[in-house]
SEZADO-583127 format. One record per residue (C-alpha): z, x, y. Coordinates in pm, 1 decimal, always signed. Layout:
BEGIN
+----------+----------+----------+
!       zz !       xx !       yy !
+----------+----------+----------+
!        Z !        X !        Y !
...
+----------+----------+----------+
END
This chain:
BEGIN
+----------+----------+----------+
!       zz !       xx !       yy !
+----------+----------+----------+
! +10551.5 ! +10982.3 !  +8155.7 !
! +10587.6 ! +10830.4 !  +7806.6 !
! +10274.7 ! +10850.9 !  +7594.0 !
! +10151.0 ! +10574.7 !  +7360.0 !
!  +9911.2 ! +10627.1 !  +7070.2 !
!  +9687.6 ! +10341.9 !  +6977.5 !
!  +9530.0 ! +10325.0 !  +6636.8 !
!  +9279.5 ! +10063.5 !  +6744.8 !
!  +9009.8 ! +10194.4 !  +6983.1 !
!  +8948.7 !  +9851.7 !  +7129.4 !
!  +9312.0 !  +9831.1 !  +7239.6 !
!  +9282.8 ! +10159.0 !  +7426.5 !
!  +8961.9 ! +10038.7 !  +7597.5 !
!  +9121.9 !  +9710.2 !  +7697.1 !
!  +9421.0 !  +9887.3 !  +7856.2 !
!  +9195.2 ! +10128.4 !  +8033.2 !
!  +8990.7 !  +9848.5 !  +8180.5 !
!  +9300.0 !  +9675.3 !  +8308.0 !
!  +9420.9 !  +9987.6 !  +8490.7 !
!  +9072.7 ! +10047.9 !  +8631.0 !
!  +9101.5 !  +9720.4 !  +8809.8 !
!  +9388.5 !  +9850.6 !  +9030.7 !
!  +9364.4 ! +10074.1 !  +9332.4 !
!  +9613.2 ! +10340.9 !  +9433.6 !
!  +9754.5 ! +10065.0 !  +9660.4 !
!  +9999.6 !  +9915.0 !  +9413.3 !
! +10006.5 !  +9534.3 !  +9408.7 !
!  +9652.6 !  +9515.7 !  +9539.4 !
!  +9363.2 !  +9460.8 !  +9301.7 !
!  +9034.1 !  +9640.9 !  +9353.7 !
!  +8698.1 !  +9474.3 !  +9358.9 !
!  +8339.9 !  +9604.1 !  +9344.5 !
!  +8212.5 !  +9601.6 !  +9706.7 !
!  +7885.8 !  +9410.6 !  +9627.2 !
!  +8082.2 !  +9128.3 !  +9463.1 !
!  +8255.3 !  +9078.7 !  +9796.5 !
!  +7923.0 !  +9106.7 !  +9982.1 !
!  +7939.6 !  +9474.3 ! +10094.8 !
!  +7690.1 !  +9757.5 ! +10025.2 !
!  +7822.3 ! +10048.1 !  +9812.9 !
!  +7561.1 ! +10277.1 !  +9969.5 !
!  +7661.8 ! +10194.0 ! +10326.4 !
!  +8029.5 ! +10230.3 ! +10243.0 !
!  +7936.4 ! +10578.1 ! +10114.5 !
!  +7799.1 ! +10641.3 ! +10466.0 !
!  +8142.5 ! +10539.9 ! +10601.5 !
!  +8306.6 ! +10781.4 ! +10366.0 !
!  +8081.7 ! +11072.2 ! +10483.8 !
!  +8164.5 ! +10984.1 ! +10841.4 !
!  +8537.5 ! +10976.9 ! +10771.9 !
!  +8526.7 ! +11321.5 ! +10608.3 !
!  +8396.1 ! +11468.0 ! +10930.7 !
!  +8589.5 ! +11255.9 ! +11179.3 !
!  +8937.1 ! +11400.6 ! +11136.1 !
!  +9088.2 ! +11084.3 ! +10982.3 !
!  +9341.6 ! +11119.5 ! +10701.7 !
!  +9296.4 ! +10786.5 ! +10512.8 !
!  +9140.4 ! +10441.1 ! +10529.0 !
!  +9139.2 ! +10115.8 ! +10337.1 !
!  +8935.6 !  +9793.6 ! +10357.9 !
!  +9052.6 !  +9473.5 ! +10188.5 !
!  +8851.1 !  +9158.7 ! +10146.1 !
!  +9023.8 !  +8846.6 ! +10009.1 !
!  +9327.8 !  +9063.4 !  +9931.4 !
!  +9131.7 !  +9303.5 !  +9715.6 !
!  +9046.5 !  +9670.6 !  +9794.5 !
!  +8675.7 !  +9731.0 !  +9834.4 !
!  +8709.9 ! +10068.4 ! +10006.8 !
!  +8979.1 ! +10334.0 !  +9981.4 !
!  +8951.1 ! +10687.0 ! +10111.4 !
!  +9199.1 ! +10974.7 ! +10159.8 !
!  +9561.5 ! +10996.0 ! +10058.9 !
!  +9674.2 ! +10637.0 ! +10100.2 !
! +10021.1 ! +10704.3 !  +9959.6 !
! +10110.3 ! +10966.1 ! +10218.0 !
! +10364.4 ! +10854.8 ! +10482.1 !
! +10326.6 ! +10957.4 ! +10841.9 !
! +10394.9 ! +10806.5 ! +11191.2 !
! +10217.1 ! +10483.9 ! +11275.3 !
! +10292.9 ! +10512.2 ! +11650.7 !
! +10241.9 ! +10183.4 ! +11835.5 !
! +10170.7 !  +9987.0 ! +11517.1 !
! +10552.2 !  +9966.0 ! +11506.1 !
! +10518.4 !  +9657.6 ! +11734.0 !
! +10364.8 !  +9428.4 ! +11467.4 !
! +10625.0 !  +9544.5 ! +11223.1 !
! +10914.9 !  +9440.5 ! +11443.4 !
! +10721.1 !  +9122.3 ! +11525.4 !
! +10773.6 !  +9007.6 ! +11169.1 !
! +11149.6 !  +9081.6 ! +11178.8 !
! +11198.5 !  +8899.5 ! +11510.6 !
! +11006.7 !  +8599.9 ! +11375.7 !
! +11236.4 !  +8584.0 ! +11075.9 !
! +11545.8 !  +8617.8 ! +11301.5 !
! +11414.8 !  +8332.1 ! +11517.4 !
! +11373.4 !  +8112.1 ! +11206.6 !
! +11727.2 !  +8201.3 ! +11108.1 !
! +11846.6 !  +8105.0 ! +11453.1 !
! +11987.2 !  +8453.5 ! +11517.6 !
! +11750.2 !  +8501.0 ! +11809.6 !
! +11653.6 !  +8247.7 ! +12082.2 !
! +11355.6 !  +8388.4 ! +12278.8 !
! +11463.2 !  +8194.7 ! +12592.6 !
! +11777.2 !  +8413.6 ! +12617.7 !
! +11780.5 !  +8647.5 ! +12917.1 !
! +11891.4 !  +9010.3 ! +12937.2 !
! +12200.3 !  +8883.1 ! +13118.8 !
! +12278.0 !  +8638.1 ! +12839.5 !
! +12255.4 !  +8924.0 ! +12587.0 !
! +12464.6 !  +9170.4 ! +12795.3 !
! +12168.4 !  +9409.1 ! +12804.0 !
! +12210.4 !  +9686.6 ! +13061.5 !
! +12067.6 ! +10039.3 ! +13094.0 !
! +12166.3 ! +10370.0 ! +13250.5 !
! +12146.9 ! +10429.5 ! +13625.2 !
! +11963.8 ! +10303.9 ! +13815.4 !
! +12097.0 !  +9992.8 ! +13632.1 !
! +11911.1 !  +9672.0 ! +13593.7 !
! +11923.4 !  +9440.7 ! +13890.9 !
! +12008.4 !  +9069.2 ! +13870.0 !
! +11634.9 !  +9012.2 ! +13922.3 !
! +11550.0 !  +9220.4 ! +13615.3 !
! +11835.1 !  +9071.8 ! +13409.3 !
! +11661.7 !  +8735.7 ! +13438.8 !
! +11391.5 !  +8858.9 ! +13197.8 !
! +11376.4 !  +8660.6 ! +12873.4 !
! +11318.6 !  +8782.8 ! +12517.8 !
! +10984.6 !  +8597.6 ! +12534.8 !
! +10883.5 !  +8806.6 ! +12844.0 !
! +10955.4 !  +9125.2 ! +12649.6 !
! +10750.9 !  +9000.8 ! +12358.2 !
! +10451.4 !  +8954.7 ! +12589.6 !
! +10509.8 !  +9285.4 ! +12767.1 !
! +10578.4 !  +9092.7 ! +13087.0 !
! +10947.1 !  +9169.9 ! +13142.0 !
! +10921.4 !  +9290.2 ! +13498.7 !
! +11162.3 !  +9567.8 ! +13406.4 !
! +11016.7 !  +9901.2 ! +13504.9 !
! +11296.8 ! +10126.2 ! +13393.7 !
! +11218.4 ! +10464.1 ! +13229.4 !
! +11219.1 ! +10445.1 ! +12848.9 !
! +11217.5 ! +10669.3 ! +12538.4 !
! +10875.7 ! +10771.7 ! +12407.9 !
! +10691.3 ! +10683.6 ! +12733.6 !
! +10334.0 ! +10806.8 ! +12738.7 !
! +10193.6 ! +10981.2 ! +13047.6 !
!  +9993.3 ! +10667.4 ! +13125.1 !
! +10306.5 ! +10449.5 ! +13120.2 !
! +10495.5 ! +10692.2 ! +13343.7 !
! +10209.4 ! +10746.1 ! +13588.6 !
! +10134.2 ! +10372.2 ! +13631.5 !
! +10490.0 ! +10240.7 ! +13618.2 !
! +10527.8 !  +9978.6 ! +13894.0 !
! +10811.0 !  +9998.3 ! +14144.6 !
! +11136.0 !  +9840.1 ! +14029.9 !
! +11179.5 !  +9465.4 ! +14113.2 !
! +10812.8 !  +9443.2 ! +14223.8 !
! +10701.5 !  +9166.5 ! +13979.3 !
! +10897.8 !  +8863.4 ! +13869.6 !
! +10976.2 !  +8857.8 ! +13492.9 !
! +10705.4 !  +8667.4 ! +13297.7 !
! +10438.5 !  +8708.6 ! +13567.8 !
! +10278.9 !  +9056.8 ! +13523.0 !
! +10155.3 !  +9233.2 ! +13213.5 !
! +10243.7 !  +9600.3 ! +13190.1 !
! +10252.6 !  +9777.6 ! +12852.3 !
! +10583.8 !  +9958.9 ! +12874.9 !
! +10807.7 ! +10096.6 ! +12596.6 !
! +11117.5 !  +9964.1 ! +12763.8 !
! +11019.8 !  +9612.7 ! +12654.5 !
! +10952.3 !  +9717.8 ! +12297.7 !
! +11248.1 !  +9955.5 ! +12258.4 !
! +11491.3 !  +9691.4 ! +12399.0 !
! +11355.7 !  +9429.8 ! +12159.9 !
! +11460.0 !  +9666.1 ! +11877.5 !
! +11812.2 !  +9691.2 ! +12021.7 !
! +11831.0 !  +9307.3 ! +12062.2 !
! +11715.5 !  +9250.0 ! +11703.4 !
! +11989.7 !  +9484.8 ! +11577.3 !
! +12253.1 !  +9334.6 ! +11806.4 !
! +12174.6 !  +8978.1 ! +11692.5 !
! +12141.3 !  +9050.5 ! +11322.5 !
! +12405.3 !  +9323.5 ! +11298.4 !
! +12165.0 !  +9527.0 ! +11080.6 !
! +11931.4 !  +9823.1 ! +11143.2 !
! +11560.3 !  +9769.3 ! +11190.4 !
! +11484.4 !  +9987.6 ! +10888.7 !
! +11725.1 !  +9796.6 ! +10662.3 !
! +11583.7 !  +9465.3 ! +10776.7 !
! +11224.8 !  +9577.8 ! +10710.2 !
! +11321.1 !  +9702.7 ! +10366.5 !
! +11497.5 !  +9383.4 ! +10262.6 !
! +11277.0 !  +9123.2 ! +10436.7 !
! +10934.0 !  +9276.8 ! +10415.0 !
! +10896.8 !  +9592.3 ! +10200.4 !
! +11075.9 !  +9464.5 !  +9886.2 !
! +10922.7 !  +9110.3 !  +9879.2 !
! +10577.3 !  +9264.5 !  +9920.7 !
! +10638.3 !  +9534.1 !  +9663.9 !
! +10575.9 !  +9831.3 !  +9886.2 !
! +10594.3 ! +10153.3 !  +9690.6 !
! +10642.4 ! +10416.3 !  +9950.4 !
! +10879.6 ! +10261.8 ! +10208.9 !
! +11244.6 ! +10306.1 ! +10116.1 !
! +11419.2 ! +10230.6 ! +10445.1 !
! +11555.1 ! +10581.8 ! +10497.1 !
! +11601.9 ! +10656.0 ! +10867.2 !
! +11771.6 ! +10903.6 ! +11102.8 !
! +11844.5 ! +10965.7 ! +11471.3 !
! +11646.6 ! +11225.4 ! +11665.1 !
! +11710.3 ! +11382.6 ! +12004.9 !
! +11380.0 ! +11334.7 ! +12175.1 !
! +11468.4 ! +11575.9 ! +12454.2 !
! +11543.1 ! +11861.1 ! +12205.7 !
! +11280.8 ! +12121.2 ! +12120.7 !
! +11436.0 ! +12165.9 ! +11773.6 !
! +11193.0 ! +12085.6 ! +11488.0 !
! +11292.5 ! +11805.3 ! +11255.4 !
! +11185.7 ! +11758.7 ! +10893.8 !
! +11050.6 ! +11406.1 ! +10872.0 !
! +10900.3 ! +11425.6 ! +10517.8 !
! +11158.7 ! +11216.2 ! +10334.8 !
! +11227.6 ! +10951.4 ! +10592.1 !
! +11068.4 ! +10616.6 ! +10664.5 !
! +11162.9 ! +10591.3 ! +11028.2 !
! +11366.4 ! +10732.9 ! +11308.3 !
! +11531.4 ! +10640.0 ! +11632.0 !
! +11404.5 ! +10862.5 ! +11912.1 !
! +11665.6 ! +10894.2 ! +12179.3 !
! +11594.3 ! +11020.4 ! +12527.9 !
! +11925.3 ! +10947.4 ! +12695.5 !
! +11812.8 ! +11094.8 ! +13021.7 !
! +11568.0 ! +10803.8 ! +13052.2 !
! +11735.3 ! +10512.2 ! +12879.2 !
! +12016.0 ! +10414.5 ! +12647.7 !
! +11768.3 ! +10239.8 ! +12414.4 !
! +11585.0 ! +10456.8 ! +12160.4 !
! +11224.4 ! +10414.0 ! +12043.2 !
! +11222.8 ! +10308.8 ! +11678.4 !
! +10938.6 ! +10489.9 ! +11493.3 !
! +10807.3 ! +10395.7 ! +11148.0 !
! +10651.9 ! +10638.5 ! +10899.7 !
! +10439.3 ! +10446.9 ! +10649.0 !
! +10163.4 ! +10499.0 ! +10394.5 !
!  +9826.9 ! +10335.0 ! +10432.3 !
!  +9873.2 ! +10134.2 ! +10117.2 !
! +10201.7 !  +9986.2 ! +10239.3 !
! +10052.9 !  +9910.0 ! +10570.5 !
!  +9765.7 !  +9730.8 ! +10403.6 !
! +10008.2 !  +9504.1 ! +10222.1 !
! +10168.3 !  +9421.1 ! +10559.3 !
!  +9824.4 !  +9337.1 ! +10701.8 !
!  +9746.7 !  +9115.7 ! +10406.3 !
! +10071.2 !  +8931.1 ! +10466.0 !
!  +9953.4 !  +8836.9 ! +10814.6 !
!  +9606.3 !  +8745.5 ! +10694.3 !
!  +9790.5 !  +8509.1 ! +10449.7 !
!  +9968.0 !  +8340.8 ! +10751.0 !
! +10296.0 !  +8505.4 ! +10646.7 !
! +10284.3 !  +8387.2 ! +10284.0 !
! +10334.4 !  +8617.9 !  +9985.9 !
! +10325.2 !  +8507.5 !  +9623.4 !
! +10368.9 !  +8147.0 !  +9734.0 !
! +10668.8 !  +8217.6 !  +9959.1 !
! +10675.9 !  +8200.5 ! +10336.1 !
! +10794.9 !  +8543.0 ! +10439.0 !
! +10711.5 !  +8537.6 ! +10813.6 !
! +10714.1 !  +8186.5 ! +10967.6 !
! +10355.1 !  +8047.3 ! +11010.2 !
! +10445.2 !  +7891.3 ! +11342.1 !
! +10577.8 !  +8221.9 ! +11471.6 !
! +10245.6 !  +8391.1 ! +11393.3 !
! +10054.8 !  +8100.1 ! +11553.0 !
! +10239.0 !  +8110.4 ! +11878.7 !
! +10214.7 !  +8488.7 ! +11892.7 !
!  +9835.7 !  +8481.5 ! +11869.4 !
!  +9787.2 !  +8305.9 ! +12204.6 !
!  +9619.7 !  +8518.7 ! +12473.3 !
!  +9910.1 !  +8545.9 ! +12724.7 !
!  +9739.8 !  +8829.4 ! +12918.6 !
!  +9386.5 !  +8963.7 ! +12943.0 !
!  +9370.1 !  +9338.2 ! +12900.5 !
!  +8989.3 !  +9389.7 ! +12910.7 !
!  +8784.1 !  +9090.9 ! +13035.1 !
!  +8452.6 !  +9259.1 ! +12946.7 !
!  +8546.6 !  +9332.0 ! +12585.1 !
!  +8754.1 !  +9018.3 ! +12540.8 !
!  +9075.8 !  +9200.4 ! +12461.4 !
!  +9394.6 !  +9011.8 ! +12529.1 !
!  +9765.5 !  +9059.9 ! +12447.1 !
!  +9965.4 !  +8799.7 ! +12257.7 !
! +10311.0 !  +8873.9 ! +12141.6 !
! +10332.9 !  +9231.9 ! +12001.1 !
!  +9971.9 !  +9200.7 ! +11881.8 !
!  +9636.7 !  +9267.2 ! +12058.9 !
!  +9369.1 !  +9001.5 ! +12025.2 !
!  +8991.9 !  +9026.7 ! +12022.5 !
!  +8862.8 !  +8699.9 ! +12160.7 !
!  +8533.9 !  +8524.9 ! +12124.3 !
!  +8310.9 !  +8456.8 ! +12428.3 !
!  +8502.6 !  +8142.5 ! +12495.4 !
!  +8817.7 !  +8350.6 ! +12550.3 !
!  +9005.4 !  +8115.1 ! +12315.0 !
!  +8900.1 !  +8172.2 ! +11959.6 !
!  +9032.1 !  +8494.8 ! +11789.3 !
!  +8784.9 !  +8727.6 ! +11625.4 !
!  +9062.6 !  +8964.6 ! +11519.5 !
!  +9420.5 !  +9052.0 ! +11591.0 !
!  +9523.2 !  +9413.9 ! +11564.1 !
!  +9727.0 !  +9706.2 ! +11695.0 !
!  +9630.6 ! +10065.9 ! +11740.9 !
!  +9841.6 ! +10380.1 ! +11757.6 !
!  +9739.7 ! +10648.2 ! +12002.0 !
!  +9398.7 ! +10472.9 ! +11989.3 !
!  +9342.7 ! +10649.9 ! +11651.1 !
!  +9556.5 ! +10454.3 ! +11406.7 !
!  +9452.6 ! +10093.8 ! +11330.0 !
!  +9593.0 !  +9790.4 ! +11158.5 !
!  +9324.3 !  +9521.7 ! +11200.4 !
!  +9318.8 !  +9166.6 ! +11063.9 !
!  +8981.5 !  +8980.4 ! +11072.6 !
!  +9047.4 !  +8620.2 ! +10957.4 !
!  +8682.2 !  +8496.8 ! +10953.8 !
!  +8581.4 !  +8790.7 ! +10729.4 !
!  +8912.7 !  +8763.0 ! +10527.3 !
!  +8938.9 !  +9132.7 ! +10601.5 !
!  +9218.7 !  +9386.8 ! +10658.0 !
!  +9138.7 !  +9732.9 ! +10783.8 !
!  +9384.6 ! +10027.9 ! +10786.8 !
!  +9274.6 ! +10353.6 ! +10949.2 !
!  +9498.9 ! +10658.5 ! +10975.3 !
!  +9510.3 ! +11001.3 ! +11140.5 !
!  +9804.5 ! +11220.8 ! +11043.6 !
!  +9939.0 ! +11334.1 ! +11379.8 !
! +10237.2 ! +11507.2 ! +11213.4 !
!  +9995.1 ! +11791.5 ! +11131.9 !
!  +9746.3 ! +11972.1 ! +11341.8 !
!  +9455.9 ! +11732.9 ! +11390.0 !
!  +9126.8 ! +11699.0 ! +11579.7 !
!  +9014.9 ! +11344.1 ! +11629.5 !
!  +8785.1 ! +11196.7 ! +11891.5 !
!  +8920.0 ! +10853.0 ! +11982.4 !
!  +8560.3 ! +10722.1 ! +12019.9 !
!  +8527.8 ! +10762.8 ! +11638.3 !
!  +8752.4 ! +10467.1 ! +11570.9 !
!  +8513.4 ! +10213.9 ! +11723.9 !
!  +8226.1 ! +10368.2 ! +11530.2 !
!  +8435.2 ! +10358.6 ! +11207.7 !
!  +8494.7 !  +9989.3 ! +11244.7 !
!  +8124.7 !  +9927.8 ! +11315.9 !
!  +8030.0 ! +10110.3 ! +10994.8 !
!  +8250.9 !  +9871.6 ! +10803.2 !
!  +8068.0 !  +9567.3 ! +10949.7 !
!  +7730.1 !  +9742.2 ! +10906.8 !
!  +7806.1 !  +9756.7 ! +10528.4 !
!  +7808.6 !  +9377.2 ! +10497.8 !
!  +7512.8 !  +9257.0 ! +10296.8 !
!  +7289.6 !  +9016.9 ! +10488.2 !
+----------+----------+----------+
END
C-alpha cells in the first residue's frame, strides 16, 4: 500500500476521521448505535452471546448504515438456502427484460428430467408455480435434505399450483430455466447485474462444477459458487453461492430499498411487491408464510409483513425488516467444523430488538 506523508497534522486527522466512518463492509457507512436508537451496552451483550454461540459473523444495518459488525465479515462461505433470494433478483430482471414469462409451463420450456420422466400432468407446472414452491413435481433433486426426501409426496398427487412443498427440484430447475432463457450462467448474471452495480468487494463470479455423489474433497476457497450435480437423482444441478457477510448485507439493503441502488432501479419494484404476497402459510401460529423465493413473517392480520427473510440450514439468516429500516445478516461457517444450536438464531434476533432504546 502506498504511503502518504502529511505535513499538516489537521489534514491527517481529517483523513483518519473520514476512514473511521466506514465499516469493513465497503460501500456501507457506519453509524454510532445510539444515534440510530440502539443501546451500545446491549449490543455488547449480543457480541458476548455470538462469541459463545458458534456463529462466524454478523451485521446489523439501520437506514443503510452499519450499527453492529462482528466476526470476519469479508470471509466467503456457503449461504445454503439463501441462494433463493439471490436468484429471485435475477429472475425479476429477466422478467422485466421479457426473457422470462412466468406463465410458461415446463412443456413450453422443453423441461424434462431423468427417469422416471415428468408426466404430462407435471409438465403443466408453470414458472410461477416453481417460484411459489408449488410445482406439484416431486422428482428427486440435487442437494435434497433428509426432510425433503422423507416427506416427498407421491408423484402426480397434487395439481401444480395447489400444494406447497419446499423441494429443491423447483429451485434447481428455476436456475436451469434462467440460464436457458438468458443464455448466461447464474454466476455471470449475478456478477454483472447485482454484484458490480452494488460494489460488492468479495464476489467475483468464479464458479465450478462439482460431482455431488463423489467423496472426493474439493477446494472451494477461491470460488464464489458451484453447480452441485447429482445425476443419479436429476439432470438439474443445485447452484450454490459462497458469499461474504458484507456482500450479503449489500444485497439485503438493495431489497430494503425496493430494488433501488444509487438512484437506479436494479430489481423491478413491482417484482418485489408481487413476490411478497403470502401464497402459502408455513406456520399459522408464528405467522410464517411463503411468497416467491422469500419467507414472510406476517402480522396478526396475516396480511401486513413484519419482515421478509430466508434462512440457510436454520443457522444462516438474511433478514429485512422494513418498519425498522433494518437488515440483519447472520452467518455460521459450515465449511469448517462447527457446533451451533439452531435455537440460538431466534435468541440472536431477539437480542438485536432488545437493544432498541425505548
